[in-house]
C-alpha positions, 0 to 999 in steps of 0.5 A: 630674740628677746623683745625690746621694751622701750617707752620712746627716745631718751630726753633730748634725743630729738632728731629730724627724720623722714616721715613714715610711709604706712601701708594698710593691706585691706581684703574685700569686706564681702569676705572679711571677718568670717569668725565674727559671723556668729555675733554679727551676722550680716553686720560682719562686713560692715564691722570690717568696713568700720575697723578700716576707717577707724585704723585709717583715721588713727594712722592719718592723725599720727604726727610722724606719718606722711604717705598712707597707701591703702593696697586693696581690691575693694572699690569701696575701700579705695574710694574712701581711702582717697577721700580720706587722704591716702593713695591706693595701690593696685591689687590683682583679683586673686592676690593673697595678703602677701601679694597685697602687702608687696604691691602696697609697699612697692607703690609707697616706695615708688612715691617716697623712695627714701621713706621707712615703711610700716605695714599695718593691719587694717583691723585695729578699731581702738588704735590711738595716733599717740600708740602708733607714734610711740612704736614708730619712734622706737622702730626707727632705731632698728632696721626691721621690726614687728608688733605682735597681736595679743595672741602672740602668734600673729603680728599687726605691724611690720616696719622696715627702713628699707622697703625692699627688706619687708617680709609680708608675713601676717596671719597666724604663725607670723610672729615666729617667721618674723623672728626667724627672719631677724626682725626685732619684736617690739613690745612697747608699754601703753600700746594696747590698741596697736595689738588689738586686731579684732578677728573673733568675738572675744576680740570685740568684747575686749575692744568694746571695753577698751574704747572703740573708734567713732566708726565701729562705735557708730555701727554697733550702735545700730544693733538691737543689742549694741554691745557684745556680751562677755559671754561671747569671749573665748 
């Protein structure tokens, strides 16, 4: 399916609509981001934590977002989610990312049944509210959509007008699975932060150059070498 390239609604096309519910699946920080260990060492867990907080901060500041659900079994993530105005979805101890997404979506649907749902990666430290708003405005016009990550293999966002229709595929190969399942690929101009999930040293370099959120910037500022160098990029 050809990706949809759009910059938003046509002039004058302003219609009242229900606010979005956004689900952030968050794995335990203890096990997160193993590929960053080579450059971050023990800071790897702190970085994963900061990525989550910067993502949540941007989501909460997005005008078209109502409910935010953080689906996690990490107690620190759950406490901070509630402090920052989100609700939490219970995740069993050995749940994988698919089950985590399903639990989060079910929580959102139970609280606001009529709202469209966006499942968003929680490692987007350069995300800006305007980027998410732009993509969700376009996504509202389609039953199911997805946003590819920079590699073109994984996804960073899934949307559905009906929570029951969410396909919880994330990770490598998710783009192909979403296409085969009939979801529309969204590639909106000016939304780099929505595609820039940070999994590897090269991603961290790119994110640093683009401009990090305050939590990630603060963590990097505590390092002896506060900014990773381009030599670490893949």
